[in-house]
Each structure stands twice: as C-alpha cells, then as structure tokens.
C-alpha positions as a Markdown table, in Angstrom:
| # | Residue | x | y | z |
|---|---|---|---|---|
| 1 | Met | 15.6 | -1.3 | -6.3 |
| 2 | Pro | 12.9 | -3.6 | -5.1 |
| 3 | Leu | 10.6 | -2.5 | -2.3 |
| 4 | Glu | 9.6 | -4.7 | 0.6 |
| 5 | Leu | 5.9 | -5.4 | 0.8 |
| 6 | Ser | 5.8 | -4.0 | 4.3 |
| 7 | Asp | 7.3 | -0.7 | 3.0 |
| 8 | Met | 4.7 | -0.5 | 0.4 |
| 9 | Ile | 1.9 | -0.8 | 3.0 |
| 10 | Val | 3.6 | 1.8 | 5.2 |
| 11 | Gly | 3.7 | 4.2 | 2.3 |
| 12 | Leu | 0.0 | 3.5 | 1.6 |
| 13 | Arg | -0.8 | 4.2 | 5.2 |
| 14 | Glu | 1.1 | 7.5 | 5.1 |
| 15 | Glu | -0.8 | 8.6 | 2.0 |
| 16 | Ile | -4.2 | 7.8 | 3.5 |
| 17 | Gln | -3.2 | 9.6 | 6.7 |
| 18 | Lys | -2.1 | 12.6 | 4.6 |
| 19 | Ala | -5.5 | 12.6 | 2.8 |
| 20 | Gln | -7.3 | 12.4 | 6.2 |
| 21 | Asn | -5.3 | 15.4 | 7.4 |
| 22 | Asn | -6.2 | 17.3 | 4.3 |
| 23 | Ala | -9.9 | 16.5 | 4.8 |
| 24 | Leu | -10.2 | 17.9 | 8.3 |
| 25 | Asn | -12.0 | 21.1 | 7.3 |
| 26 | Gln | -13.6 | 19.9 | 4.1 |
| 27 | Asp | -17.3 | 19.7 | 3.5 |
| 28 | Leu | -17.2 | 16.6 | 1.4 |
| 29 | Lys | -15.7 | 13.5 | 2.9 |
| 30 | Phe | -15.3 | 9.9 | 1.6 |
| 31 | Thr | -15.4 | 6.8 | 3.7 |
| 32 | Ile | -12.8 | 4.1 | 2.9 |
| 33 | Asp | -14.6 | 0.7 | 2.9 |
| 34 | Ser | -11.6 | -1.2 | 1.7 |
| 35 | Val | -8.3 | -0.8 | -0.1 |
| 36 | Glu | -7.2 | -3.3 | -2.7 |
| 37 | Ile | -3.5 | -3.6 | -3.7 |
| 38 | Glu | -2.3 | -5.8 | -6.5 |
| 39 | Ala | 1.4 | -6.1 | -7.0 |
| 40 | Gln | 4.0 | -8.4 | -8.6 |
| 41 | Cys | 6.4 | -9.7 | -6.0 |
| 42 | Thr | 9.0 | -12.3 | -5.4 |
| 43 | Val | 9.3 | -14.3 | -2.3 |
| 44 | Leu | 12.7 | -15.0 | -0.8 |
| 45 | Gln | 13.5 | -17.5 | 1.9 |
| 46 | Asp | 16.0 | -16.3 | 4.5 |
| 47 | Thr | 17.4 | -18.5 | 7.3 |
| 48 | Asp | 18.7 | -16.7 | 10.3 |
| 49 | Val | 21.5 | -17.8 | 12.7 |
| 50 | Ser | 19.1 | -19.7 | 15.0 |
| 51 | Gly | 17.9 | -21.8 | 12.1 |
| 52 | Gly | 14.5 | -20.1 | 11.8 |
| 53 | Val | 13.1 | -19.4 | 8.4 |
| 54 | Lys | 11.7 | -16.1 | 7.4 |
| 55 | Trp | 9.9 | -15.2 | 4.2 |
| 56 | Lys | 10.4 | -11.8 | 2.6 |
| 57 | Phe | 8.2 | -10.3 | -0.1 |
| 58 | Phe | 9.8 | -7.9 | -2.5 |
| 59 | Ile | 7.9 | -5.7 | -5.0 |
| 60 | Phe | 9.5 | -5.2 | -8.4 |
| 61 | Thr | 8.4 | -2.8 | -11.1 |
| 62 | Asp | 8.1 | -4.1 | -14.7 |
| 63 | Ala | 11.1 | -1.9 | -15.5 |
| 64 | Glu | 13.3 | -3.6 | -12.9 |
| 65 | Ile | 12.3 | -7.1 | -14.1 |
| 66 | Lys | 13.0 | -6.1 | -17.8 |
| 67 | Ala | 16.3 | -4.5 | -16.7 |
| 68 | Gly | 17.5 | -7.8 | -15.4 |
| 69 | Ala | 16.8 | -7.6 | -11.7 |
| 70 | Lys | 18.0 | -10.8 | -10.0 |
| 71 | Val | 14.7 | -12.6 | -10.3 |
| 72 | Ser | 13.4 | -14.7 | -13.0 |
| 73 | Arg | 9.9 | -14.4 | -14.4 |
| 74 | Lys | 9.0 | -17.8 | -12.9 |
| 75 | Ser | 9.7 | -16.5 | -9.4 |
| 76 | Val | 7.5 | -13.5 | -9.8 |
| 77 | Gln | 4.1 | -13.9 | -8.3 |
| 78 | Thr | 1.1 | -11.6 | -8.4 |
| 79 | Ile | -0.5 | -11.0 | -5.0 |
| 80 | Lys | -3.7 | -9.2 | -4.1 |
| 81 | Leu | -4.4 | -7.8 | -0.7 |
| 82 | Lys | -7.7 | -6.5 | 0.5 |
| 83 | Leu | -7.2 | -4.2 | 3.5 |
| 84 | Thr | -9.9 | -2.7 | 5.6 |
| 85 | Pro | -8.6 | 0.4 | 7.3 |
| 86 | Lys | -9.6 | 1.3 | 10.9 |
| 87 | Gly | -8.5 | 4.3 | 13.0 |
| 88 | Leu | -7.3 | 4.0 | 16.6 |
| 89 | Asp | -10.9 | 4.4 | 17.7 |
| 90 | Gly | -11.9 | 1.4 | 15.6 |
| 91 | His | -13.9 | 3.5 | 13.1 |
| 92 | Val | -13.5 | 3.5 | 9.3 |
| 93 | Pro | -11.4 | 6.6 | 8.4 |
| 94 | Glu | -12.8 | 9.4 | 6.2 |
| 95 | Val | -10.8 | 11.2 | 3.6 |
| 96 | Ala | -11.6 | 14.1 | 1.2 |
| 97 | Gly | -10.1 | 16.2 | -1.5 |
| 98 | Glu | -10.5 | 19.9 | -1.9 |
| 99 | Thr | -14.0 | 21.0 | -2.9 |
| 100 | Thr | -15.4 | 24.2 | -4.1 |
| 101 | Lys | -18.5 | 25.5 | -2.6 |
| 102 | Pro | -21.2 | 26.4 | -5.1 |
| 103 | Gln | -21.5 | 30.1 | -5.5 |
| 104 | Arg | -25.0 | 31.5 | -4.9 |
| 105 | Ser | -26.4 | 34.0 | -7.3 |
C-alpha cells in the first residue's frame, strides 16, 4: 500500500525523537545538521467539491511497482528532500546511540 509523503516525514520525525529520548543520559551525542530523503513517488491531482485542486504525493516501494500498483513507470518521479531539523527552542537536536565507557585498568 502506498504511503503518503507526509506520513513518511511523520515517521522520520518520530524516529529522530525516539533517538533523542534514548540519548538523554548518554555521554556521546550527535548533532543532526540535515536529513536527506530520496524516494520514488507518484503525484496525483485531486479536485475537491469547491473546485480546488490538491496535489498528493504517494511513496511506492519497488515491490509495489513491480507487483502492478496502479501507477505506470512514467508517472513515478524521484524526489529528494533536504530537511534541517530544529527543536521547539530553535536549536538543532542531538541524538546518540548507546555507548560503552572505556574500562580503566
């Protein structure tokens, strides 16, 4: 099932937030300068009842395209987004993984 571009970004935000929460008490942290996303998507035009036009971006996996998703290869576009994350305070967030403190002999 295709995923809307906005849902993909929401999922990315949740994963970064999870990494931040895991990093709260870690000695080693990483600053996120930017996040780049590259995805294949198709753009669908939708006209609402008031006559307005909306564009929706759907992300398809290669497996969905090969399995005959209702898009043709010609309608699939590759998009690249470069996002610069900022926290509520306007600062760049930090994330970290688990680290092991070196043992002293």
